[in-house]
C-alpha positions in Angstrom: 78.4 109.2 152.1 79.7 110.0 148.6 78.2 108.6 145.5 81.4 106.6 144.7 81.2 104.8 148.0 77.6 104.0 147.4 78.4 102.7 143.9 81.1 100.4 145.3 78.7 99.1 148.0 76.0 98.5 145.4 78.4 96.5 143.2 79.5 94.3 146.2 75.8 93.7 147.1 74.8 92.9 143.5 77.6 90.4 143.0 76.9 88.8 146.4 73.3 88.4 145.4 74.3 86.8 142.1 76.5 84.3 144.0 73.8 83.4 146.5 71.2 83.0 143.8 73.6 80.6 141.8 73.6 82.7 138.7 76.0 81.4 136.1 79.3 83.2 136.1 79.1 83.6 132.3 76.4 86.2 132.9 78.5 88.1 135.5 80.4 90.0 132.8 77.1 91.5 131.5 76.3 92.7 135.0 79.8 94.1 135.4 79.5 96.0 132.1 76.2 97.5 133.2 77.8 98.6 136.5 80.8 100.1 134.6 78.4 102.0 132.4 76.5 103.2 135.5 79.8 104.6 136.9 80.5 106.2 133.5 77.2 107.9 133.5 77.7 109.1 137.0 81.1 110.5 136.0 79.6 112.3 133.0 77.5 114.4 135.4 80.8 116.0 136.4 79.8 116.0 140.1 81.0 112.6 141.1 82.2 113.8 144.5 78.9 115.3 145.6 75.9 113.8 147.2 72.9 112.8 145.1 70.7 115.5 143.6 68.0 115.7 140.9 69.3 115.7 137.3 67.8 118.1 134.9 66.8 116.8 131.5 68.7 118.1 128.4 65.5 118.1 126.3 62.3 116.2 125.8 62.7 112.4 126.4 63.3 110.2 123.3 60.7 107.5 122.7 62.6 104.2 122.5 60.1 101.7 121.1 60.4 98.1 122.5 59.7 96.6 119.1 62.7 98.5 117.6 65.1 97.4 120.4 63.8 93.8 120.1 64.6 93.9 116.3 68.0 95.5 117.1 68.7 92.7 119.6 67.8 90.1 117.0 70.1 91.6 114.4 73.1 92.6 116.6 72.8 90.7 119.9 72.2 92.1 123.4 74.2 90.3 126.1 77.7 91.4 125.1 80.2 94.0 126.2 79.5 96.4 123.3 75.7 95.8 123.5 75.7 97.0 127.1 76.6 100.5 125.9 73.4 100.7 123.8 71.3 99.5 126.8 72.7 102.4 128.9 72.2 104.8 126.1 68.5 103.8 125.7 68.0 104.5 129.4 69.6 107.9 129.2 67.6 108.8 126.1 64.3 107.8 127.7 65.2 110.1 130.6 65.8 113.0 128.3 69.6 113.0 128.6 70.3 113.0 124.9 73.9 114.4 125.2 74.9 111.7 127.7 73.1 109.0 125.7 75.1 109.8 122.6 78.4 110.2 124.5 78.0 106.8 126.1 77.8 105.1 122.7 80.7 107.2 121.5 82.8 106.0 124.4 81.8 102.4 123.5 82.9 102.9 119.9 86.2 104.2 121.1 86.6 101.1 123.3 85.4 98.7 120.5 86.5 100.5 117.3 85.5 97.6 115.1 82.1 97.0 116.6 79.3 96.9 114.1 76.8 97.1 117.0 78.3 100.4 118.3 78.8 102.2 115.1 75.2 101.4 114.0 74.0 102.5 117.5 76.1 105.6 117.3 74.4 106.7 114.1 71.0 106.3 115.8 72.2 108.0 119.0 73.6 111.0 117.1 70.4 111.3 115.1 68.3 111.3 118.3 70.7 113.8 119.8 70.2 116.1 116.8 66.5 116.1 117.1 65.8 113.3 114.7 67.8 114.7 111.8 70.4 112.5 109.9 73.2 115.0 110.4 76.6 114.6 108.8 77.9 113.1 112.0 75.1 110.5 112.1 75.7 109.7 108.5 79.5 109.2 109.2 78.7 106.7 111.9 76.3 104.7 109.7 78.9 104.8 106.9 81.5 103.3 109.2 79.1 100.6 110.3 78.6 99.8 106.6 82.3 99.7 105.9 82.8 97.2 108.8 80.0 94.9 107.6 78.9 95.8 104.1 76.6 92.7 103.8 74.9 93.1 107.1 71.3 94.4 107.1 71.6 96.4 110.4 73.4 99.5 109.1 71.0 100.2 106.2 67.9 99.3 108.3 68.8 101.7 111.1 69.9 104.4 108.8 66.6 104.0 107.0 64.8 104.2 110.3 66.5 107.5 111.1 65.4 108.9 107.7 61.9 107.7 108.3 61.8 109.3 111.7 63.1 112.5 110.2 60.2 112.5 107.7 62.3 111.6 104.6 60.2 108.5 103.8 61.6 108.0 100.2 65.2 108.0 101.4 64.3 105.7 104.2 62.6 103.3 101.8 65.8 103.1 99.8 67.7 101.9 102.9 65.0 99.5 104.0 64.8 97.9 100.6 68.6 97.4 100.8 68.3 95.9 104.3 65.6 93.5 103.2 67.7 92.4 100.2 70.7 91.7 102.6 68.6 89.7 105.1 68.8 85.9 104.9 65.4 84.2 104.2 65.6 82.3 107.5 66.5 85.3 109.7 64.0 85.7 112.5 63.9 89.5 111.9 63.2 89.3 108.2 59.4 89.5 108.6 59.8 92.6 110.8 61.8 94.4 108.1 59.4 93.3 105.4 56.3 94.5 107.3 57.9 97.9 108.0 58.8 98.3 104.4 55.3 97.4 103.2 53.8 99.9 105.7 56.2 102.6 104.5 55.2 101.9 100.8 51.6 102.3 101.8 52.4 105.6 103.5 54.4 106.9 100.5 51.6 105.9 98.1 49.3 108.3 100.0 51.6 111.3 99.7 50.4 113.7 97.0 52.7 113.9 93.9 54.8 116.9 93.5 
C-alpha cells in the first residue's frame, strides 16, 4: 500500500476519533494543519510513491529546548495555522533533518507572507540549518519580522538567542535588552526574558577583557 493511501486513511481515522471523542470543532483546524504539514514533509522526501523506508539524517539533531518553545508560544501563540509550521519544523530539527525543517518554515512564510510568527521562526530555522551561525539569510528573515512588527519583542529576542547560541554574547545581549524594553510589564514572558538577560550579563562579566 502506498504512503499516500496510508496518509489518507490515517486522516480519516483521526477525524473519526475526534468526532467520537466530542472534541470541539474549533480545534479540528489545528489537527488539519498538522496533517497537511505531515503530507508536506512526506512530499519533501521526493519519494512519495514508494513504500516506507528509513530516512537518513542530514546532520546532527538540533536541540530544541522546551523552555524556549514555551516562551515562543507565549509570545507568538501556538494553536494557529502559521504556528503549526513551527511545530512541524521543531520535529524535523530534532530528528536531524535541518534542511526539511527550514524548508517547512519557508513554505509557511510563502503561505502567510505577513506572519510575524513565521518570519521570526524562519530566522531561527535558517540559523539552525546553517550550524548556529546568523547568516545573511537568517538576518534577512529576522529583519522582515521586525519590519512587520517593529514594537514586538519576539524578533529581537529570537535574533538575540541566535547570536547567543553562535557564541556572540555581546551582540545577543544588545537584542535581548531591546526585547526586554519592548515587553509590557504585565506580559507573562517578561520574567523569562529578564532572567536570561541577567544570566547573559553574568556570563559576559566573566569573559576576559581584550
